[in-house]
N, C-alpha and C positions, 0 to 999 in steps of 0.2 A: 789155603796156599801154604807153602813151606816157608820157613825162615829165610832160606836162600833166595826164594823167589821175591819176597818183600825187600830183602837187601838189594837185589838186582834192580827192582823197580825204583828204589830210592836213588841209585847211583847212575842208571842209564842216561838220564837226561844231562848229566854233567860230564859225560865222556867226550873225548875229542871227535873230530870229524871222521876218523878212521873206523869208528864203531857206530854203526847205524842200528838202532833198536828196531825190532819187528814192529810193523804198523799196529796201532792200537785197534781194538775192536770198535765197530761203529756204535755210535750212541743209540740207545733204544728209540724206536720210532714213536712219533706222537701217539698218545693213547695207550702206551704200554704201562704196565704196573710199575710202581715206584721201586727204586733200589733201596733196600733196607738192611742195615747192619746194626746189631745191638752194641751198646757201650761195652758190654762184656767181651764180645767178639773183637772189637777194635782194640781194646786194652790188652787182651791176651796176645794178639799178633804184635802189637807195639812192644810189649814186655819181652817177647822172644827175640824180636829184631834188635832191641836195645842190648840184650845180653850178648848178642853176637857182634854188634857194632855200636858201642856206646857213644861215639862222637856224633853220629847222626843215624836215625832210624825212622822208618815210616810204616804206617798201617794204611793200606789203600782202601778207600771207600768206593771209588769208581774211577776207572781209567778208560777213556774212550778217545775216538778221533776228534771229538769236539771239546772235551774238558778232562781235567785230571784233578781228583780230589783225594787228599791224604790227610791223615793225622801225622804230624812230623814232630820228632823230639830231637833236639840238639843238646849234646852234652858239652860242647865247646864251640867257639867261633869257627868259621870256615872262610875260604877265599871268596872274593867278590865274583858275582855272576850276573848275567842278563839273559833273558829268554826272548829271542826274536819271535814275534807273532803271537805271543801269549801275554795277556794281562793276568795279574796274580793278586789274590787277596790272602792275607794271613790274619786270622782271628786268634789272639793269644788266649790259650786255655789255662795255662799255668806257667809260673816262672817269670823271669824278666831277662832282658838283654839290651844291648846297644845295637841299633840298626842304622846303617848309613845307606841312603838312596840317592839316585841321580848322580850327577858328576860324570867322571870318566874312570873306567877301569884301568888300573896300573898293574901290569903283569909283574908278579914277584920273580925274583931271581934267586939262584942258589937254593932251590927247593922251598922258598917262602911262598905263601899264598898271595893271590892277587888282592889288591886293596882298591880303594876309591879315592880319587882326588877331587876336591871341590864339591863334595856331596853334602847332603843335609843329614845331620845326626839327630836321632831320636832315641830316648830310652823308653822301651815298651814293657808293659806288664799286663797281667791278667785283665781281660776284657777289652784291650786295645785292638784296633784294626789298622792294618797297613794295606794300601792298594798300590801296587807297583805297575805302572803302565808298560805295555809291551816294549821290549828292547831297553828298558831302563835298568841300569846297574843297581844291585842291592847286595848288602853284606851284613851278616850278623858278625860284627867285629869282636864283640865280647859277650859271653853268656854268663849270667850270674848263677852258677850251679848247673841248672838245666832249664830249658824252655820247651814247652809243647804248644803247638799251634795247629789249627785247621788251615790247610793250604788248599785254595781253589784256584786252578788255572783254567782259563778259557781262551778260545781263539779270539784275537782282537779283530774288530771290524776293519775292513780294508778301505 
Protein backbone atom coordinates (compact mmCIF):
# COMPACT_ATOMS: atom_id res chain seq x y z
CA UNK A 1 0.00 0.00 0.00
CA UNK A 2 1.05 3.55 -0.49
CA UNK A 3 2.08 6.01 2.18
CA UNK A 4 -1.11 7.97 1.60
CA UNK A 5 -3.22 4.85 2.12
CA UNK A 6 -1.58 4.09 5.47
CA UNK A 7 -1.89 7.71 6.57
CA UNK A 8 -5.58 7.56 5.67
CA UNK A 9 -6.04 4.29 7.58
CA UNK A 10 -4.44 5.89 10.62
CA UNK A 11 -6.75 8.91 10.70
CA UNK A 12 -10.09 7.62 9.39
CA UNK A 13 -11.30 6.25 12.72
CA UNK A 14 -10.70 9.66 14.32
CA UNK A 15 -12.77 11.68 11.86
CA UNK A 16 -16.11 13.16 12.81
CA UNK A 17 -19.48 11.67 11.98
CA UNK A 18 -19.64 13.46 8.62
CA UNK A 19 -16.93 11.15 7.26
CA UNK A 20 -17.83 7.50 7.11
CA UNK A 21 -14.98 5.18 6.13
CA UNK A 22 -15.62 2.39 3.65
CA UNK A 23 -16.53 -0.88 5.36
CA UNK A 24 -13.54 -3.03 6.23
CA UNK A 25 -13.01 -6.32 4.46
CA UNK A 26 -14.49 -9.36 6.18
CA UNK A 27 -12.21 -11.35 8.48
CA UNK A 28 -10.81 -14.51 6.90
CA UNK A 29 -13.07 -17.52 7.43
CA UNK A 30 -12.10 -20.27 9.88
CA UNK A 31 -9.48 -22.57 8.42
CA UNK A 32 -7.86 -19.84 6.29
CA UNK A 33 -4.12 -19.39 6.06
CA UNK A 34 -2.56 -16.97 8.55
CA UNK A 35 -1.94 -13.32 7.76
CA UNK A 36 1.82 -12.81 7.79
CA UNK A 37 3.92 -9.69 7.44
CA UNK A 38 7.64 -9.50 8.07
CA UNK A 39 9.22 -7.04 10.48
CA UNK A 40 10.97 -5.51 7.46
CA UNK A 41 7.65 -4.92 5.66
CA UNK A 42 6.00 -3.36 8.71
CA UNK A 43 9.04 -1.21 9.48
CA UNK A 44 9.36 0.06 5.91
CA UNK A 45 5.71 1.13 5.82
CA UNK A 46 5.94 2.73 9.27
CA UNK A 47 9.09 4.67 8.32
CA UNK A 48 7.47 6.02 5.15
CA UNK A 49 4.30 6.97 7.02
CA UNK A 50 6.33 8.64 9.78
CA UNK A 51 8.24 10.71 7.21
CA UNK A 52 4.89 12.04 5.94
CA UNK A 53 3.14 12.43 9.33
CA UNK A 54 5.64 12.39 12.21
CA UNK A 55 3.08 13.16 14.93
CA UNK A 56 1.25 9.85 14.39
CA UNK A 57 1.75 7.11 11.84
CA UNK A 58 0.72 3.50 11.41
CA UNK A 59 1.64 0.32 9.59
CA UNK A 60 -1.41 -1.93 9.17
CA UNK A 61 -1.02 -5.59 9.98
CA UNK A 62 -4.68 -6.46 9.30
CA UNK A 63 -7.88 -4.45 9.16
CA UNK A 64 -11.15 -6.38 8.94
CA UNK A 65 -14.75 -6.04 10.05
CA UNK A 66 -13.88 -7.98 13.25
CA UNK A 67 -10.51 -6.55 14.25
CA UNK A 68 -7.94 -3.88 13.47
CA UNK A 69 -4.23 -4.48 14.07
CA UNK A 70 -1.57 -1.81 13.52
CA UNK A 71 1.92 -0.86 14.53
CA UNK A 72 1.48 2.77 15.66
CA UNK A 73 4.15 5.41 16.25
CA UNK A 74 3.37 8.65 18.04
CA UNK A 75 5.82 11.52 17.94
CA UNK A 76 3.80 13.64 20.35
CA UNK A 77 0.70 13.50 22.52
CA UNK A 78 -2.75 13.75 20.95
CA UNK A 79 -6.29 14.51 22.09
CA UNK A 80 -8.36 12.12 24.19
CA UNK A 81 -10.55 9.62 22.33
CA UNK A 82 -12.87 6.67 22.95
CA UNK A 83 -13.96 3.90 20.58
CA UNK A 84 -17.52 2.69 20.99
CA UNK A 85 -17.86 -1.04 20.44
CA UNK A 86 -14.14 -1.83 20.34
CA UNK A 87 -11.88 -3.06 23.12
CA UNK A 88 -8.27 -2.07 22.50
CA UNK A 89 -4.89 -3.47 23.51
CA UNK A 90 -1.59 -1.54 23.22
CA UNK A 91 1.67 -3.45 23.65
CA UNK A 92 4.54 -0.97 23.94
CA UNK A 93 7.35 -1.92 21.53
CA UNK A 94 9.67 1.02 22.21
CA UNK A 95 9.70 4.42 23.84
CA UNK A 96 7.61 5.74 26.71
CA UNK A 97 4.67 8.01 27.37
CA UNK A 98 2.08 9.13 29.89
CA UNK A 99 -1.34 7.60 29.23
CA UNK A 100 -4.56 8.59 30.93
CA UNK A 101 -7.54 6.21 30.80
CA UNK A 102 -11.09 6.19 32.13
CA UNK A 103 -12.74 9.32 33.45
CA UNK A 104 -14.58 11.70 31.15
CA UNK A 105 -13.47 13.36 27.92
CA UNK A 106 -13.36 17.14 28.16
CA UNK A 107 -13.58 18.74 24.73
CA UNK A 108 -10.85 21.26 24.04
CA UNK A 109 -11.69 24.79 23.04
CA UNK A 110 -9.89 27.30 20.84
CA UNK A 111 -8.20 24.56 18.80
CA UNK A 112 -6.87 22.71 21.85
CA UNK A 113 -7.12 18.90 21.96
CA UNK A 114 -9.60 17.04 24.15
CA UNK A 115 -8.36 15.96 27.59
CA UNK A 116 -9.58 13.59 30.32
CA UNK A 117 -10.93 14.57 33.73
CA UNK A 118 -10.82 12.11 36.65
CA UNK A 119 -8.91 9.45 34.73
CA UNK A 120 -6.10 7.14 35.87
CA UNK A 121 -2.57 8.22 34.86
CA UNK A 122 0.10 5.64 34.02
CA UNK A 123 3.61 6.01 32.66
CA UNK A 124 4.18 3.25 30.10
CA UNK A 125 7.41 1.94 28.63
CA UNK A 126 8.73 -0.94 26.51
CA UNK A 127 7.02 -4.24 27.32
CA UNK A 128 4.00 -2.69 29.09
CA UNK A 129 0.44 -3.55 28.06
CA UNK A 130 -2.66 -1.35 28.18
CA UNK A 131 -6.15 -2.81 27.71
CA UNK A 132 -8.82 -0.18 27.12
CA UNK A 133 -12.43 -1.40 27.43
CA UNK A 134 -14.89 -0.42 24.70
CA UNK A 135 -16.06 3.17 25.02
CA UNK A 136 -13.40 4.08 27.61
CA UNK A 137 -11.55 7.36 27.14
CA UNK A 138 -7.80 7.10 26.58
CA UNK A 139 -5.17 9.73 25.93
CA UNK A 140 -1.45 9.76 25.26
CA UNK A 141 -1.07 13.09 27.05
CA UNK A 142 2.72 13.25 26.88
CA UNK A 143 5.16 11.30 24.70
CA UNK A 144 8.80 11.09 25.73
CA UNK A 145 10.43 11.57 22.32
CA UNK A 146 8.42 8.89 20.49
CA UNK A 147 6.49 5.75 21.35
CA UNK A 148 5.73 2.74 19.16
CA UNK A 149 3.14 0.15 20.06
CA UNK A 150 1.18 -2.77 18.66
CA UNK A 151 -2.49 -1.75 18.63
CA UNK A 152 -5.12 -4.49 18.52
CA UNK A 153 -8.80 -3.50 18.43
CA UNK A 154 -11.58 -6.04 18.37
CA UNK A 155 -15.34 -5.98 18.59
CA UNK A 156 -16.47 -5.98 22.19
CA UNK A 157 -19.01 -8.65 23.14
CA UNK A 158 -22.53 -7.30 23.50
